[in-house]
C-alpha positions in Angstrom: 31.0 -102.8 -51.7 29.8 -99.9 -53.8 26.3 -99.9 -55.2 27.6 -99.2 -58.7 30.1 -102.1 -58.6 29.7 -105.7 -60.0 30.6 -107.0 -56.5 27.3 -105.5 -55.1 25.2 -107.3 -57.7 27.1 -110.5 -57.2 26.0 -110.1 -53.6 22.5 -108.8 -54.2 21.2 -111.4 -56.7 21.9 -114.5 -54.6 20.5 -112.8 -51.4 17.2 -112.0 -53.2 16.9 -115.5 -54.7 17.6 -117.2 -51.3 15.4 -114.7 -49.4 12.2 -115.6 -51.3 12.6 -119.3 -50.5 12.4 -118.8 -46.8 9.6 -118.1 -44.3 9.3 -114.7 -42.6 11.3 -115.6 -39.5 14.0 -117.2 -41.6 14.0 -114.2 -44.0 14.7 -111.8 -41.1 17.6 -113.9 -39.7 19.1 -114.4 -43.1 18.8 -110.7 -44.0 20.4 -109.7 -40.6 23.4 -111.9 -41.3 23.6 -110.7 -44.9 23.5 -107.1 -43.7 26.2 -107.7 -41.2 28.3 -109.3 -43.9 27.6 -106.3 -46.2 28.7 -103.9 -43.5 31.7 -106.0 -42.5 32.8 -106.0 -46.2 33.7 -102.3 -45.6 35.5 -102.8 -42.3 35.0 -105.7 -40.0 36.5 -103.7 -37.1 33.4 -101.5 -36.8 30.8 -104.3 -37.0 31.1 -104.9 -33.3 30.5 -101.2 -32.6 27.2 -101.3 -34.5 26.1 -104.5 -32.9 26.9 -103.2 -29.4 25.0 -99.9 -30.2 22.1 -101.9 -31.5 22.0 -104.2 -28.5 22.2 -101.3 -26.0 19.2 -99.4 -27.6 17.2 -102.6 -27.9 17.6 -103.3 -24.1 17.0 -99.6 -23.2 13.8 -99.5 -25.2 12.4 -102.2 -22.9 13.1 -100.1 -19.9 11.5 -96.8 -21.3 8.3 -98.4 -22.5 5.5 -96.1 -21.1 3.3 -99.0 -20.3 5.8 -100.2 -17.6 5.5 -96.9 -15.7 9.1 -97.2 -14.5 10.4 -94.2 -12.5 13.8 -94.6 -14.2 12.4 -94.2 -17.7 13.7 -90.7 -18.2 17.2 -91.6 -16.9 17.4 -94.5 -19.3 16.2 -92.3 -22.1 18.8 -89.6 -21.4 21.5 -92.3 -21.1 20.6 -93.7 -24.5 20.8 -90.2 -26.1 24.1 -89.5 -24.4 25.5 -92.9 -25.4 24.5 -92.6 -29.1 25.6 -89.0 -29.6 28.8 -89.7 -27.6 29.7 -92.6 -30.0 28.8 -90.5 -33.0 30.7 -87.4 -31.7 33.8 -89.4 -30.8 34.2 -91.1 -34.1 33.1 -88.3 -36.3 34.3 -85.2 -34.6 37.3 -86.1 -32.4 39.9 -85.3 -35.1 38.0 -82.1 -36.0 38.1 -80.7 -32.4 41.7 -81.7 -31.8 42.8 -80.1 -35.1 40.7 -76.9 -34.3 42.3 -76.7 -30.8 45.8 -77.0 -32.2 45.0 -74.3 -34.9 43.6 -72.0 -32.2 46.9 -72.4 -30.2 48.8 -71.5 -33.3 46.9 -68.3 -33.8 47.9 -67.3 -30.3 51.5 -67.9 -31.0 51.8 -71.2 -29.2 53.7 -73.4 -31.6 55.1 -77.0 -31.5 52.9 -78.1 -28.6 53.3 -81.9 -28.4 49.6 -82.7 -28.6 49.1 -86.5 -29.2 46.9 -86.6 -32.2 45.2 -90.0 -32.1 43.6 -90.2 -35.5 40.1 -91.8 -35.2 38.7 -93.6 -38.2 35.1 -92.9 -39.2 32.9 -96.0 -39.2 30.9 -96.3 -42.4 27.3 -95.1 -42.1 27.5 -94.2 -38.4 25.6 -91.0 -38.9 22.7 -92.8 -40.6 22.2 -95.7 -38.3 22.7 -93.5 -35.2 19.9 -91.2 -36.3 17.6 -94.3 -36.8 18.4 -95.5 -33.4 17.8 -92.1 -31.8 14.5 -91.8 -33.6 13.5 -95.3 -32.4 14.3 -94.4 -28.7 12.5 -91.1 -28.9 9.4 -92.7 -30.5 9.3 -95.4 -27.9 9.8 -92.9 -25.0 7.0 -90.7 -26.4 4.7 -93.7 -26.7 4.4 -93.4 -30.5 5.9 -96.9 -31.0 5.9 -100.2 -29.1 9.4 -101.5 -28.3 10.5 -104.4 -30.5 10.3 -107.7 -28.7 12.7 -109.5 -31.1 16.4 -108.5 -31.3 16.5 -109.9 -34.8 13.7 -107.6 -35.9 15.1 -104.5 -34.3 18.7 -105.4 -35.5 17.4 -105.8 -39.1 15.5 -102.4 -38.8 18.9 -100.8 -38.0 21.1 -102.7 -40.3 19.1 -103.6 -43.4 21.8 -103.3 -46.0 20.2 -101.2 -48.7 19.9 -98.2 -46.3 22.8 -99.0 -44.0 25.7 -97.0 -45.4 24.1 -93.8 -46.7 20.4 -93.9 -46.0 17.7 -93.0 -46.7 17.2 -92.6 -42.9 14.2 -94.9 -42.2 11.6 -93.9 -39.7 10.9 -96.6 -37.1 7.1 -96.3 -37.6 7.6 -96.9 -41.3 10.2 -99.7 -41.6 9.9 -101.6 -38.3 6.3 -102.8 -38.9 7.5 -104.0 -42.4 10.2 -106.0 -40.7 7.8 -107.4 -38.2 5.1 -108.3 -40.8 4.8 -110.6 -43.7 6.3 -109.6 -47.1 4.6 -111.1 -50.2 6.3 -111.6 -53.6 4.8 -109.1 -56.0 6.2 -109.2 -59.6 5.0 -105.6 -60.3 7.0 -104.3 -57.3 10.0 -106.4 -58.3 9.8 -104.8 -61.8 9.6 -101.4 -60.2 12.6 -102.2 -58.1 14.7 -103.2 -61.1 13.7 -99.9 -62.8 14.7 -97.9 -59.8 18.1 -99.6 -59.8 18.6 -98.7 -63.4 17.5 -95.1 -62.7 20.0 -95.0 -59.8 22.8 -96.3 -61.9 22.1 -93.7 -64.6 22.0 -90.9 -62.1 25.2 -92.0 -60.4 27.4 -93.5 -63.2 26.4 -91.2 -66.1 25.3 -87.9 -64.6 27.2 -87.7 -61.3 30.5 -89.2 -62.3 30.8 -87.1 -65.5 29.8 -83.9 -63.7 32.4 -84.8 -61.1 35.1 -84.5 -63.8 34.1 -80.9 -64.4 33.6 -80.1 -60.7 37.0 -81.5 -59.8 38.7 -79.6 -62.7 37.0 -76.3 -61.7 37.8 -76.6 -58.0 41.2 -78.1 -58.6 42.5 -75.3 -60.8 42.7 -77.1 -64.1 40.6 -74.2 -65.7 43.1 -71.7 -64.3 42.4 -69.1 -61.6 38.7 -68.7 -60.5 36.6 -66.4 -62.6 32.8 -65.9 -62.7 32.6 -68.6 -65.3 34.8 -71.1 -63.4 32.8 -70.5 -60.2 29.5 -71.1 -62.0 30.9 -74.1 -63.9 32.3 -75.7 -60.7 29.3 -75.0 -58.5 26.7 -76.0 -61.2 28.7 -79.2 -62.0 29.0 -80.1 -58.3 25.3 -79.4 -57.7 24.4 -81.9 -60.4 27.1 -84.3 -59.2 25.8 -84.4 -55.6 22.2 -84.6 -56.8 22.8 -87.4 -59.3 25.1 -89.1 -56.8 22.8 -89.2 -53.8 19.4 -89.4 -55.6 21.0 -92.3 -57.6 22.1 -94.0 -54.4 18.6 -93.5 -52.9 17.1 -95.1 -56.0 19.4 -98.1 -55.9 18.7 -98.5 -52.2 14.9 -98.2 -52.7 15.1 -100.6 -55.6 17.1 -103.1 -53.8 14.8 -103.0 -50.8 11.8 -103.4 -53.1 13.2 -106.6 -54.5 12.7 -108.0 -51.0 9.3 -106.6 -50.4 10.3 -103.5 -48.4 9.2 -99.9 -49.2 11.6 -97.1 -48.5 10.4 -93.5 -48.3 11.1 -91.2 -51.3 14.2 -89.2 -50.6 14.1 -86.6 -53.4 11.2 -84.9 -55.1 12.7 -82.7 -57.9 14.5 -80.3 -55.5 15.9 -78.1 -58.3 12.3 -77.0 -59.1 11.9 -75.4 -55.7 10.8 -71.8 -55.6 12.2 -71.1 -52.1 14.8 -72.7 -49.9 12.0 -73.7 -47.5 10.5 -75.8 -50.3 14.0 -77.0 -51.3 14.5 -78.7 -47.9 11.1 -80.4 -48.2 12.3 -81.9 -51.5 16.0 -82.5 -50.9 17.3 -85.5 -48.7 13.7 -85.7 -47.3 14.6 -88.4 -44.8 17.3 -86.2 -43.2 15.4 -82.9 -43.4 12.2 -84.4 -41.9 14.3 -86.1 -39.1 15.9 -82.7 -38.3 12.5 -81.1 -38.2 10.9 -83.7 -36.0 13.8 -84.5 -33.7 15.7 -81.2 -33.5 13.9 -78.2 -34.8 10.5 -78.9 -33.1 12.0 -79.9 -29.7 14.0 -76.6 -29.8 10.7 -74.8 -30.0 10.1 -74.8 -33.7 8.1 -71.7 -34.8 6.2 -71.3 -31.5 8.5 -68.7 -29.9 8.2 -65.7 -32.1 10.1 -64.6 -35.2 13.5 -64.2 -33.6 13.3 -67.4 -31.6 12.2 -69.2 -34.8 15.1 -67.8 -36.7 17.5 -68.9 -33.9 16.0 -72.4 -34.0 16.3 -72.5 -37.8 20.0 -71.4 -37.8 20.9 -73.8 -35.0 19.2 -76.7 -36.8 20.9 -75.9 -40.1 24.3 -75.4 -38.5 24.0 -78.8 -36.9 22.8 -80.2 -40.2 25.9 -78.7 -41.9 28.1 -80.2 -39.2 26.4 -83.6 -39.7 27.6 -83.6 -43.2 31.3 -83.4 -42.2 33.7 -82.4 -39.5 35.0 -79.2 -41.1 34.3 -75.5 -40.6 33.2 -75.4 -44.2 30.2 -77.5 -43.4 29.4 -75.2 -40.5 29.3 -72.2 -42.8 27.3 -74.2 -45.4 24.7 -74.9 -42.7 24.8 -71.3 -41.4 24.1 -69.9 -44.9 21.0 -72.1 -45.2 19.9 -71.2 -41.8 20.1 -67.5 -42.4 18.4 -67.7 -45.8 15.6 -69.8 -44.3 15.2 -67.3 -41.5 15.0 -64.4 -44.0 12.4 -66.2 -46.1 10.2 -66.7 -43.0 10.5 -63.0 -42.1 9.8 -61.8 -45.6 7.3 -64.5 -46.8 4.7 -66.5 -44.9 5.8 -70.0 -44.1 4.9 -72.5 -46.7 2.6 -75.2 -45.1 1.4 -78.5 -46.3 2.8 -80.6 -49.1 5.8 -79.6 -51.2 3.6 -79.3 -54.3 2.9 -75.8 -55.4 -0.1 -74.4 -57.2 0.5 -74.4 -61.0 1.0 -70.8 -62.2 -1.4 -69.2 -64.5 -0.5 -66.6 -67.0 2.8 -65.6 -68.5 3.7 -63.2 -65.6 3.2 -65.9 -63.0 5.3 -68.3 -65.3 8.1 -65.8 -65.3 7.8 -65.3 -61.5 7.8 -69.1 -60.8 10.9 -69.7 -62.9 12.6 -66.6 -61.6 12.3 -67.9 -58.1 13.4 -71.3 -59.1 16.5 -70.0 -60.7 17.3 -67.7 -57.8 16.9 -70.6 -55.3 19.0 -72.9 -57.4 21.8 -70.3 -57.6 21.7 -69.7 -53.8 22.1 -73.4 -53.2 24.9 -73.7 -55.8 26.9 -70.8 -54.3 26.6 -72.4 -50.8 28.0 -75.6 -52.3 31.4 -73.8 -52.7 31.8 -74.2 -48.9 30.4 -77.8 -49.1 33.0 -78.8 -51.8 36.0 -76.7 -50.7 38.6 -78.3 -48.4 38.9 -75.1 -46.2 37.3 -71.8 -45.5 40.2 -70.0 -47.2 39.9 -72.1 -50.3 36.1 -71.5 -50.5 36.6 -67.7 -50.0 39.3 -67.6 -52.7 37.2 -69.6 -55.1 34.1 -67.3 -54.6 36.3 -64.3 -55.1 36.4 -65.2 -58.7 32.8 -63.9 -59.1 34.2 -60.4 -59.7 36.4 -61.6 -62.7 34.5 -61.8 -66.0 37.4 -63.0 -68.2 36.2 -65.6 -70.7 38.2 -68.4 -72.3 37.0 -70.6 -75.2 37.3 -73.9 -73.2 34.6 -72.7 -70.8 32.1 -73.0 -73.6 33.0 -76.7 -74.3 32.9 -77.4 -70.5 29.4 -75.8 -70.2 28.3 -77.9 -73.2 29.5 -81.1 -71.6 27.7 -80.1 -68.4 24.5 -79.6 -70.3 24.8 -82.9 -72.0 24.7 -84.8 -68.7 22.5 -82.5 -66.6 19.7 -81.5 -69.0 18.3 -85.0 -69.5 18.0 -85.5 -65.7 16.3 -82.1 -65.5 13.8 -83.1 -68.2 13.1 -86.3 -66.2 12.4 -84.2 -63.1 10.0 -82.0 -65.1 8.1 -85.1 -66.3 8.0 -86.5 -62.8 6.8 -83.2 -61.4 4.0 -83.0 -64.0 3.0 -86.6 -63.5 3.3 -86.7 -59.7 4.9 -90.2 -59.9 7.0 -91.9 -57.3 9.0 -93.8 -59.9 10.2 -92.5 -63.3 7.7 -93.4 -66.0 5.7 -95.5 -63.4 2.5 -95.3 -65.4 4.0 -96.3 -68.7 3.5 -99.8 -70.2 5.8 -102.7 -69.4 7.1 -102.8 -73.0 8.0 -99.1 -72.9 9.8 -99.4 -69.6 11.6 -102.6 -70.7 12.8 -100.7 -73.8 13.8 -97.9 -71.5 15.8 -100.3 -69.2 17.6 -101.7 -72.3 18.4 -98.2 -73.4 19.7 -97.4 -69.9 22.0 -100.4 -70.1 23.5 -99.2 -73.4 23.9 -95.6 -72.0 25.6 -97.0 -68.9 28.0 -99.0 -71.1 28.8 -96.0 -73.3 28.8 -93.0 -71.0 29.7 -94.2 -67.5 32.2 -91.9 -65.9 35.2 -92.7 -63.7 34.6 -95.5 -61.3 37.0 -93.8 -58.9 34.2 -91.4 -57.7 32.8 -93.0 -54.6 29.3 -92.0 -53.5 29.6 -88.5 -51.9 27.4 -89.3 -48.9 29.4 -92.4 -48.0 31.7 -90.2 -45.9 28.9 -88.8 -43.8 
């Protein structure tokens, strides 16, 4: 069930109402079955796979507990990693490698080889719950976390339905203690949760879905052959589509969790205000980028091996991050572009340390410098999205080839105006949140103002919602 569909809210409202009438143990059992029902709604065939994966890691965690001093700890740890990544690799990348092998044979002149192509379906959310399970196993092995004693608690940590299909990826040390502890009913947090859901629906249904119309038209050829203006229109529209789409999903997920007393980490912090790509990845899809940093980049050596080793680690991490987004060579190139740019930034500029917040510029020259860097970073990201959005490397290359054609048509102006209509309000909200350092939009405003805002959001949703055929982009990852 889609988060922006009536079906989801028909499911959510009764779950929340029943949930708060139960004690903590009953809440966990009820939510576990509700989450399994939610996942099974997508495809019941893959529910058994998730339960088996959850059970295996729950049992393995007991064997790798550092307090037990078992000599086989490392073997069980490696077995868990191999098992999790084998399941992920089989279901997510089997078709990719078979197709690539077949294409490679074709380039060598070997045609019509009877390769049995067994098409493997991709289970919903497998990338997200696998990463959570791996983080849990690593944290237990490293002694950073005690293994869960209750399968219900661990199973709920993995499958809690707001984050199950498309994240945010929850850290074991953040979510598992919440599952294991008492949750209290807090009207203020419930109100914040409802506001987050409205924020998410606006981002998804109004911003993302309407920008998707422009992006699909630009990449699909409805504006004619690629020109500079079509490339800019398509990449800008897709940038706002994917931002509105996934930040909207994250807001709905966080809001839904908050209705039941859980707190999910913030997944986006105004990423299009980043001055460098390093900063961008500290603001964009924070749950994934921080997971990649802690469980891939740092274990590879991080920045401890010199400039060139650091660059290799960055490129490796980002290529794998690109491949995580999809089983296609376009995603590999997307990740490689980010890896190379991040490496160049580290070679040219000192690494940005600490929080994502930057010092407020002073003076007009610094103001121009700040916004110049923001515009440059945004455009680098947008151009890399050509590979993210295109169906093949050839299509992406052909599309970007239009940058050398400056031909202008009158309909481009109307399209850019429509793009501004849906993207600029979200950009203004980001500027306000950046200035206020708030976790929620208008979090410090009065209840009456926020209630009026929610009413306005409802009207805007009714009048400006885009096509309901645009499923959340990150559902396929």
